[in-house]
C-alpha positions, 0 to 999 in steps of 0.5 A: 195620198192617204185621206183621213176623215174624223167625226168627233163627239164627246164620248166617241171618235170615228176615224176613217182612212182611205184612198181615192179612186181617180177613175171614179166620178168627181162628186161635187165639183164645188167641194175641194175635198178629195173623194174617199172611195176606198176604205183602208181602216176604220177606227172607233175610240170611246172615252174611258175605254182602254182600247179602240175597235178597228178593222177594214171595210167588212168591219165598218159595214157591219158596224154601221148596219149593226148600230143602225139595227140595234139603235132602232130596236133599243128606242122602239122596243120592237125586235129587228130580227135577222133573216133565217140562215143569215151569217152572224154579223161581225159586229154585234150589240146587246143590252145588258141587265143594267139598262144603261149598258150595251155590250159590243162584241167584234169577232168573225165567229162571235157567239150568239149574244143571248148568252152573254151576261155582265158576269163574263166581262172583265172589270174594265168592260173589255176582253184583251186580244185582237179582232178575230174568232178566238179573241174578239174585242168586247166593250161595255158602252154606256147609253151616252157612248152608244148614241155618240157612236150613232151621231158619228155614223150619222155624220159619216152617212151625211158626208157625200165625199166619204164612201158614197157607195156605202148606204144603210139597208133600211126597210120597214119591220114586218107586222108580225113583230108588233105587239098584239095588244096595241091600240090602233093609234099605237100600231100606226104611230111610227117610231119617232127616233131612228138610227139617223134621227139625231134628236136623240143622238144630239140629246146623248151628245149635248144633253139638251132638253128632250123635245116632246114626242107627239104621234104624227098624222096617219100616213098612207100605205105608200108613205110607210117606207119614205125617208126624211130629208136631211137637216143641218142638225139632223142629217141622214135618213129615218126609217119609220117602224111600228113601236110598242110605245115611244120612249117618254121624255123622262125615260130618255133623260134618265137614260142619256143624261149622265152629266151636269151642264154648267149654267152658272154665268160666272163659270161660263164666262171664265170657261169661255175666256179659257176656250177663246184663249186656247183656240185663238193661240192654236189657230195658225192658218186663218186664211182660205176660209170662204165662209163662217165655220160654226160649231157647237163645242162641248167643254168639260168643267176642267176646260178640255174640249170633249167634242164638237159638231158643225151646225148650219151650213158648215161642211162636216170635214171643215174642222181640219181648217180649225184647231178643234181636232188637235185640241179635242181630248181623247183619253188614253187610259182605261176605266169608265168615263167620268160623269163630269160637268160640261158647258156648250159654246157656239164657236165661229171661225170667220173668213176675216180671221176673227174667232167668236165664242158665246155660250150656246144658250146665252147667259141666264144673267150678267156674269160676275168675276167672282170674289173681289178685293175692294180694300182701298189701301191694298188696291193702291199697293197692288196697282203699283205692283202690277204696273211695275211688273208689266212695265219691266217686261213690256217691250212695246207694241210694234205691230198694233197701231191701236191700244190693247185693252185688258182686264187683269186680276191679281191675287193678294200677293200680286200674282196675275191670275186672270186676264181678259182682252176687252177689245179686238186688237187685244185679242189679235196682239196678245203676244206683244204683251207679257200677260200670257207668260205672267199669268198663273191661274192656279194661284187663285184656284182657277181651273182646279178640279175642286172649284172649277174655273171660278176663283176660290179667293178674292182678286183685285181687278184692274184695267190695263192699257198698252198704248202704241206710243209705249205708254202703259196705264194701270187703274182699278177696274171700279176705281179706288 
């Protein structure tokens, strides 16, 4: 049976397919996932790029090692040269004159990248052809895409049930590559960020405020090659290396933050409801969870799930038990990734089958509902119209023994544009109501590219209750 592991980020998805060697050790007996010991194919997909890069074990090992080497060199400004006489790696990376672009080249006879310039690439940043000596695949990655790749590789390295024999050969850099004019403090300060230090990778992925970088206390010579212990948000290993000067917070923010985070409480509230509706509808198998599965989920301004990562004690491979992999957006057309707005949410799949969603940083203030219709005469008319529409389509709630409470918003002509369950049974049994079939968010501009998820026209807000005894109640949310 083929084993598939997927590590998804907003701008990069790493997919590994392989087999299990039944003669190999069993690993963690408490983890029911099969142990992948044989790699059949590795594939990387990047948002905005028309073709993925893929290959077998040699390709993947070269990718992991080259990304490790390049990411440390890029962040520390200290060269990581190859050994004399070493064979050029299958995967090579080089920074282009545009400091926010990084040229990735895959090919068995890849030329030395020092001669590659942005002028030699096509407009899309790719070169057609397979991964071979004559027609290597070439991609120009943004810094955000690069560090999403770093994060994906780091998630793989922290996954003890996927290719446990593959490790990154980490070693300190020789003193001869340090800057001669550095002060003693600078020479003894190790790089604050390495290939598997996800402080930067998390910044690139989720664009959180950049932490202040402080020089650590002087370490003894025996501590130079020591690795850090993995943490839930930053698994893996970090190799301290000498550095000319750690990148400043402003530099990292300029290089890595190329999108805008949504903080408007009203827009966050609409996006949260949309995300809850999508996940709740697609979460079919709600049994078998023995713990909360908690994720940080990135959602685009248009409602698409751009990426997710497990947090706290959530196993890396547990996403298969949720609808997140199926609903994540992976572009299929070429071009560069759009610099769209995004929002961060905390999503928890509970063993009881209840879905919990909240903004990652909470609300800055109480969210609103957008512009509202308040004229009494029109409210009465729309109240009666909404009651008639629902009463005609509703066939009762045979499964729920409790009332289903909703907030329902309608346009001036009576079209249902938005609805929100206000108690848990309303979420659980929404299929017993006609709301999902009748709702037309586009009638109020909800979800459009121009206005986002906040309605672009006033809506009348109502409280709707579907009772188990067949009684339907409709009343204005704020009274007449």
